[in-house]
C-alpha positions in Angstrom: 74.9 110.6 -69.6 77.5 108.6 -71.2 77.9 108.2 -74.5 79.3 104.6 -74.9 78.0 101.0 -76.2 80.2 99.7 -73.6 77.8 99.1 -70.6 80.5 98.2 -68.2 81.8 101.9 -68.8 79.9 103.2 -65.6 81.4 100.7 -63.3 85.0 101.2 -64.4 84.5 105.1 -63.7 83.4 104.4 -60.3 86.1 101.5 -59.6 88.5 104.3 -60.5 86.9 106.7 -58.3 87.3 104.0 -55.1 90.9 103.6 -56.0 91.1 107.3 -55.7 89.9 107.4 -52.4 91.9 104.5 -51.2 95.1 106.3 -52.5 94.0 109.1 -50.0 93.2 106.9 -47.6 96.8 104.9 -47.6 98.4 108.3 -47.3 96.4 110.0 -44.8 96.5 106.3 -42.6 100.4 106.7 -42.7 100.0 110.4 -41.6 101.7 111.6 -44.6 100.9 115.2 -45.7 102.7 115.4 -49.1 104.2 112.1 -51.0 106.2 111.2 -54.2 103.7 109.1 -56.3 105.3 106.6 -58.7 102.2 105.1 -61.6 102.4 103.0 -63.9 99.9 101.1 -66.6 96.4 102.1 -65.6 97.6 103.4 -62.1 98.2 106.7 -64.2 94.8 107.8 -64.5 94.2 106.8 -60.5 97.5 108.8 -59.6 97.2 111.7 -61.8 92.9 111.7 -60.8 94.1 111.5 -57.0 96.8 114.3 -57.6 93.9 116.7 -59.1 91.4 116.0 -56.5 94.3 117.0 -54.1 96.5 120.0 -54.9 99.8 119.9 -53.1 99.6 116.5 -51.6 101.9 115.1 -54.2 105.9 116.5 -54.1 107.0 114.6 -57.5 104.7 112.5 -59.8 106.7 110.1 -61.6 104.4 108.2 -64.7 105.8 105.3 -66.8 103.9 103.3 -69.5 100.8 104.9 -69.0 98.6 104.8 -72.0 
């Protein structure tokens, strides 16, 4: 249960999950095992979640101007 007055929050969380899956499909579609990830702005949340969900898949992470 989400405790928020913002009714769009569940849709945002779902959208982030879809972007995380898209990052992984892109990486595997290119046939890459490990990648250096550069993320910016709200892409930082997506990239960091992807890295946590895929341990060992990121050889480096650069985070700029996130949050």
